[in-house]
C-alpha positions as CSV (number, residue, x, y, z in Angstrom):
1,X,121.2,69.4,96.3
2,X,122.1,65.7,96.5
3,X,119.4,64.9,99.1
4,X,116.8,66.8,96.9
5,X,117.7,64.9,93.7
6,X,117.9,61.6,95.6
7,X,114.4,62.2,97.1
8,X,113.0,63.0,93.6
9,X,114.5,59.9,92.2
10,X,113.0,57.8,95.0
11,X,109.6,59.4,94.2
12,X,110.1,58.6,90.6
13,X,111.1,55.0,91.4
14,X,108.1,54.5,93.7
15,X,105.7,55.8,91.0
16,X,107.3,53.8,88.1
17,X,108.2,50.6,89.9
18,X,105.0,50.2,91.9
19,X,102.1,52.5,91.0
20,X,102.6,52.5,87.2
21,X,103.4,48.9,87.0
22,X,100.2,46.9,86.5
23,X,99.6,43.4,87.8
24,X,99.6,42.1,84.2
25,X,102.9,43.8,83.7
26,X,104.4,42.4,86.9
27,X,103.3,38.9,85.9
28,X,104.3,39.1,82.2
29,X,107.9,40.2,83.0
30,X,108.2,37.4,85.5
31,X,107.7,34.7,82.8
32,X,111.3,34.6,82.0
33,X,111.4,30.9,82.3
34,X,107.9,30.3,81.1
35,X,105.9,30.5,77.8
36,X,102.4,31.8,77.4
37,X,99.7,29.3,76.5
38,X,99.8,30.5,72.9
39,X,103.6,29.8,72.6
40,X,104.7,33.5,72.9
41,X,107.4,34.7,75.2
42,X,106.4,38.3,75.9
43,X,108.7,39.0,78.9
44,X,111.5,40.7,77.0
45,X,109.0,43.3,75.7
46,X,107.3,43.9,79.0
47,X,110.5,44.0,81.0
48,X,111.9,46.5,78.4
49,X,108.9,48.7,78.6
50,X,109.0,48.7,82.3
51,X,112.6,49.8,82.3
52,X,112.1,52.5,79.7
53,X,109.4,54.0,82.0
54,X,112.0,54.1,84.8
55,X,114.8,55.4,82.6
56,X,112.4,58.1,81.6
57,X,111.8,59.1,85.2
58,X,115.5,59.5,85.7
59,X,115.7,61.5,82.6
60,X,112.9,63.9,83.6
61,X,114.4,64.2,87.1
62,X,118.1,64.7,86.2
63,X,117.9,66.0,82.7
64,X,120.6,63.4,81.9
65,X,120.4,61.0,79.0
66,X,123.4,59.2,80.1
67,X,121.8,58.6,83.5
68,X,118.6,57.6,82.0
69,X,120.3,55.1,79.8
70,X,122.3,53.7,82.8
71,X,119.1,53.4,84.7
72,X,117.3,51.6,81.9
73,X,120.2,49.1,81.5
74,X,120.8,48.4,85.2
75,X,117.1,48.2,86.0
76,X,116.7,45.6,83.2
77,X,119.5,43.5,84.6
78,X,118.4,43.9,88.2
79,X,114.9,42.9,87.4
80,X,116.0,40.0,85.2
81,X,118.0,38.8,88.2
82,X,114.8,39.0,90.4
83,X,112.5,37.4,87.8
84,X,115.0,34.6,87.3
85,X,114.9,33.8,91.1
86,X,118.4,34.7,91.8
87,X,117.3,37.0,94.6
88,X,114.1,38.4,95.9
89,X,112.5,41.8,96.4
90,X,114.7,43.1,99.3
91,X,117.9,42.6,97.3
92,X,116.1,44.0,94.1
93,X,114.9,47.2,95.8
94,X,118.2,47.6,97.6
95,X,120.1,47.6,94.2
96,X,117.6,50.0,92.6
97,X,118.0,52.4,95.6
98,X,121.9,52.0,95.4
99,X,121.6,53.1,91.7
100,X,119.5,56.2,92.9
101,X,122.3,57.1,95.2
102,X,124.9,56.9,92.3
103,X,122.6,58.9,90.0
104,X,122.0,61.6,92.6
105,X,125.8,61.9,93.3
106,X,126.5,62.1,89.6
107,X,123.8,64.7,88.9
């Protein structure tokens, strides 16, 4: 059962983190230390929306609101770290996959 849930979570992650994330969304959430030309900082909204999609995928797959909330919060923090330049995509994706292992074990 663990392997099946983990595989579903990986598929959900691939869909939400890559396919469903537009180029505009990727750029906007990466503007953490930048301001748009009109003076607005939109990254908090874009990053939050992105993480809500990922939390929703976990909720649909595991039927657990608690795991969905944990995914939302941790994905937000992990992506904030990547967008802040603290680490790059390999660490980012490794942390996301580690979370999926935990969710699958808890589900």
